[in-house]
Residue, then its C-alpha position, 0 to 999 in steps of 0.5 A: m883695575f882702580e890702582n891706575f885709571t882715568a876718569t872724565d871730570r863731570w864739570t870740565k869734561k877733561q880726562v884725569h889720570c888717577v894713581y893710587q899712592a898710599m894707604i894709612v891707618a888714620i887712627a895714627t895720623r888724624h885720630a879717626d877710625a878709618i883707613d885713608l887711601k891717597f891717590l894722585v889725581d892729575g898730580r893733585k893729592v886726594w884722600v879717600a877715607l874708608p871707615a874701619p867698621a866696614w871691615v868688621e861688617y863685611k866679615k860679619r856679612t860674608g865671612k870674608m876679609i877686606t884685603d889691602p888690594l880690595a880696599v884700593e879697589i873700593a876707594g878707586h871705584y868711589l873716586r872714579t864715581a865721585l869725579e864722574s858725577g861731579e861730587g865734591a869737585g876739587r875736594e882734598m878728602y872724601s869720607l865714606t860711610v860703612d854702607e857706601t864702602l860696602r856698596h862700592l866694594d860690591q860694585a868694584v868686584a862686579e866690574m872686575q869680574a865683568a872685565p875681560a882677562g888681562v884688563 
């Protein structure tokens, strides 16, 4: 659902095409305790950093794991929300807190469950 989506930019009112491209453990690249997910937003690189402690907290709260595909959904949901709300227009990187990550996880899962089959 959020691997390849469109969103309406809050400021330009333009539809932007967002495509997930990569996931990188940020400890190796920027010495951060995060998982970085790269999207192309109309061809421009945009990174969404999800804090690694969110994986631990989610497991503690639910007994379930955040899988790689679920991480993509969380980051994509956040990115769509950020674009549509006008948050950080033109930013190259967004960093979420543990609470933000878990909130977007819940919202993304709810949207996926509400979507008709085959969408």
